[in-house]
N, C-alpha and C positions, 0 to 999 in steps of 0.2 A: 755510431758511425759504422758503415760497412767496411770490411777489409777485403782485399783481394790477395789470395794466398797462392803460393807456388805449389805445383803438383808434380813437377818433373825434376829429373836429376840436373845437377850443375853441368854447364857446358864443358865439352871435352877440353883437354889441355891444348894450349896454343902450339901450333906447328911452326917450323922455320920456313914455310913455303911463302913466297911472294906471289899473291894472287892479284889479278888485275880486273877491275870492274869499272867500266866507264860508259858514258853515253856517247852520243854521236860525235861530238867534237871536243877538242881540248882548247884551252885558252890560246888565243892567237899568239904564235911564236913559241909557246911552251909545247912539250910533248906529252900527249896523253896516252891513248891506247886504241884498241880496235873499235870499229864503228858499232853504234848501238842505236841511240835515239836522243831526243832532247830531254829537257828536264822541267819545263814550265808550261803551264797553261796560259794562253793569252786571253784577252778580254772577251773574245768570241768563243771561248771554250776549246780551241784547238790546242793540241799539246806541243805544237811548234816544231815537231821533228822533221817536217818537210819544208821548213823555212816559210811557214805561213800557208801551207796547203798547196803550193805550186811547185811543180818540177820534180816531185819525188824526194828521196832522201838526200839531204844536203850534207856533204862531207867537208871537213876542214881542209884548208890548203896545205897545212904542214902536219898531217896525221903521221904519227910515228910508225915506223915499219920494222923496228928492230929492238932487241933487248937493251941495246945501248941507249936508245931514246927513252925507254922506260926508266933506266938507271939515272938519266939526267933529271927526270922528274923526282925520283926518289931522293936524289942527292941535293935537292934544293931548287930545281928548275921551277917548281910551283911558286917560288917566292917572287917571281917577276911581276910585281903588282902594277907596274906601268902598263902591262898588257892584261889587265884584270878582265876576265871573262864576264860579259854582261848578258848577252842574248841567251835565249833558251837553249839553242843548239850548241852553245859553247861550254856547257857544264861538263866537268870531268872530275872524277874522284877515284883514281886508282888506289887500291889497297897498298899501303906501305907497311909491311910487317914490322911490328914493334915501334912504329913512329910514336904511338901513344903509350909509352911505358907509364907505370904508376907515378913516377916522379914528375913526368911532364903533365899528366892529368891533373896533379895537385897544383901545378904552376899556372894553369889556365885561369884567366881573369874573367869576371862577368862582362857580358856585353854592356857597353856604355848605356846607361839607362835612358830610355826615351821618356822624358818627363814632360809634364804639363803644368802650367802655372794658373792657379785661380780659375779653373774651369768649373762651373757649377754654381758659383755664387755670382749672381748678376749676369749669367750667361746670356748671350744674344739669341741663343736657340731655346725656344720654349719647351722643346722635348727633353731638355737636360734637367735632371732632378738635382736637389741640393746635395752637396758633398756628404758622403757617409761618415760616420764617426770611425776613428781608427779601431781596428781589431788586431790584437796582439797575436802574432803567429805562434803556433805550438808545434813541437816536433812530432812527426809520425812515429808510431810505435816501432821499436827495433826488435829483431832484425827486420829490415825493410822488406826482404823477400817474403816474409810471412804476413805482412800487413798491406803492402802496396807494391807488389812485384812489378807491375807494368810501368811504373814511373821510374825515370832515370835522368841521366845527364846527356846532353849533346855537346860534344867537343868539336872545335874546328879552328883552322888557322885563318886569320884575317890580316889585313895590312898592319894592324896594331899588335899582332902577336897572337898566341894561342888564347882562345876564349871559350866561354861555356854558356849554355842555355839549359833549359829543361825540356823533357818530352815524355810522351805517353804511348805505349803500345796500344793500337786500336784494332778492332775486328775488321776483317776483309771478307765481304760476302762472296767474293770470287774464290776464296780459299778458307772455308769454314774450319776453325780449329788450327789453321796453319798460316796465320797472317804474318807478313813481314813488313807491316806498315807502322810508322811512328808519326804521331801528330805533334806539331810544334808551331812556333811563330815564323812568319815569313822573314822577319829581320834577322832570324838566327841562321838563315841559309843564303840570303841575298840582301844587299844593302839598299835596295830600292832605286829611286830615280838617279842617284848620283854615284852608284857603285855597281857591283856585280856579284857573282857567286863566291861564297866562301869556299875554302879548300880543306881537304883532309877531314871530311865530316864523318864523325862516328857517334854511335849511340851506345851508352853503357847503362843497362837497366839495373836498378837497385844499387847504384853506385855507393861505395863505402857502407856496406850492408849494416854495420854496427854503429855507424855515426861517430867514429872516433874523431877528435880534433884534426883539422887539416894539417897541422905541423907534425902529425904522426902518420898521416895517410901514406906518404912516400915510403915508409918503412914497414907497412903492413903487408902480409901475404896477399898474393893476387886473388885468392879465393874469397877474401873479404872485401877487397877494393873493387874488383870486377867479378862478382860471383857468377855471372852468366857469360862473361867474356865481352868482347867488343864487336860491334856490328857496324859495318861501313855502308854508307848510302851509295847505291849504284843508280839511283834515279830519284828525282825530286820534282814535285809540282808545287807551285805557289801561284797566287793570283796575278793576272796581268795588271790589275789595279795596283797591287803592291809594287810591282816592278816599275810602273810608270808614275806613280804618285807618292810612294812611301818615302819616309825620311828616317834615317837612323840617328838623328839628332834631337828631334822633337816630334811630339804627336801632331798629326794632321789628318786630312781626310783619308789618306791611305791606311791609317791605323785600323779603320773599319774592315779592311781586307787583309789584315796582317796574320795570315795563317799559311801553313805549309804541311805537306805530307811527304815523308821519306819512305822509299822502299830500300830495305837493307839486306845485307847478307853477312854471315859470320866471318870474322877475320880468319878463323881456323878452317873454313870450308867444310864444316861438320856435316852439312846436308840437312840439318834440322832447322825448321822455321823458327823465327823469333818467338812466336806465340807458344810453340811446343817447348821451347827452351825455358821460358819464364813461367809457363803453366797457365797463363791467362792473358786476356786482352779486353779492352773496354770498347763497347759500341759507341759510335758517334750519333747523337740525336740532332739531326738537321731540322731546321725550322721549328725548334722547340719554343715554347712560350718565352718571351723576353722580359727581362727586368721583373716587374711586379708579378708577372705570371709564374715566377718560380719562387718557392718558399725559402729554400736554403741552397746556397751554392758553396762548394768547398774547393778552393784553389790550392793546388799542390805544386811544389817545386823545390829547387835547391838555391835559396838566396845566397849570394856570394859577396855582395858589397857590405861594408860595415853597417851594423854591428855583427853581421853574420860572416862566416868564413867559407861558405860553400860546401862544408862537410856534412851538413845535416839536411835531411828531407823534412820540410816544414809545410804547414797548412794553415789557412785562414778560412773561417766559415762565417757567412753573412748572407743577408737577403739583398739581392742586387737592385740597383737603380739604373737609370738611363744616362748616357753621356753622348752627346752629339758633337763631333769634332769639326764638321764642316757641312754647310748647307747642301742638301741633296745626297748625303751619304747616310747609310743606316746607323741608327742609334747603337752604341756599344753598351755592354753591360758593365757595371761598376760596383765594386764592393770595398768596404773598409778592410785594410790589411797593411801590416808593417813590413812585409817582405820587400827586399831590395833587388838590385840587379843580379842576374843569374836565374831568377824566377821566370824570366821571359820564356814563353813557349810552353810553360807548365799547364797541365790540363785543369779545367774547371769541371767538377763532377757534381751530378745531382742523383738523387735516388728516383728510379723510374721502374715501376712494377717490381719493386723489391730488389733491384739490381742497380749498380752504378752505370751512368751514361755520361759521356763527355759532351758539354754544350758550348764550351769556349776555351780560349787559352790566354794566358797573360800576355798583354801587348805593351801597355804603357802604364805609368804610375805618376803619382803626384811628386813634385820636387821635394816634398817633405816626408815622403814615404808613409803616407797615411791611408792611401787607397790604391787599388789596381783596377785596370779596365781591360776588357777583352772583347773581340769582335763577336757579334751575334752570327751564328753559323747558318746563314740562309742559303739561297740558291747558288750564290757565287762559290761558297765553301763546298757545297755538295758537288758542284761541277769539278772543282779541283780534285776532290776525293775520287770521283768517278773516273776521271782521266787516268789516274795512276792505277786504280783497281782494274780497269779494263785493259790497260797496257800489259799487265802480268796475269790476266785471267787464264790464259792457256799455258802457263809455264809452271 
């Protein structure tokens, strides 16, 4: 197996400065920050920042104009879930210094698993292959920053409390060697057709670097828990198909479009890109061969539901098969794997020309935790990626 190693120094120590990074609007009724842009691509490929391409930049009605407004958000205004931001232009994610302390990181729960029952055996869709045999997950070599530095955890607040997914630092052709992009699942940032944007979204690469048990993580020094620091999302793209079709309760046709890309910045305001900080990034292979066209796929993430506790970076390796969730939607890739909730959003990696490339991310699993499935990254995924890459191309 290939390893991805760190080649740069550990991120600078955290400062006491409260920075603010937001997009165009804050959740209705809540106070966010200054204008920027929207956060999601719609089904026609627009990034939504002009409210559908008409009338120029659309600003929120209650945009904050003072430090007091920002303090309200910091002190808990973001918890007004009855006014849950749903539309693209409503995404907001101001940095709250020390909101994610080590103890709170350790308390985050896995996203409720998006399970599927008995799909593959007697499936009504001919393109679905038989269920794969379970593959037992194994731990990635420690310390993680020497073996898989670009992989980490995504933490966020949801109506159900602090939760966690997995994510991967990816290359950005607009900023060679200086990417600030993270790949994950759409349901890790937006709840789909019945919900809205998650809040206080941060990425922690190589989380819990030495893989100590979760009941000890809260007492470990920060350089071991967050070896590269914390990176806050200041922009997110996910598919319009996920927002309009996706379900955070069970797999459906929207699962075939369950992917997202975060643009992040360091909580410390260090000025160094995410890729420079961790020392590497993984390219995304769009329109790669699907299922049987790939010999071996390695899914990586931080499973956090029993029997796992979210403290260790784990991996499963298997040859993928096909899984069709709904007529007319692309076939997903599926592998045998025992990883559980918390793995969502974790990258699926293959070897391409002697290097690792990302071809999917964990989206759904069987209710018995015997397999995982992820979307095939076709034109829809490439559109989502291109939208956010172009947005920051000249910055």
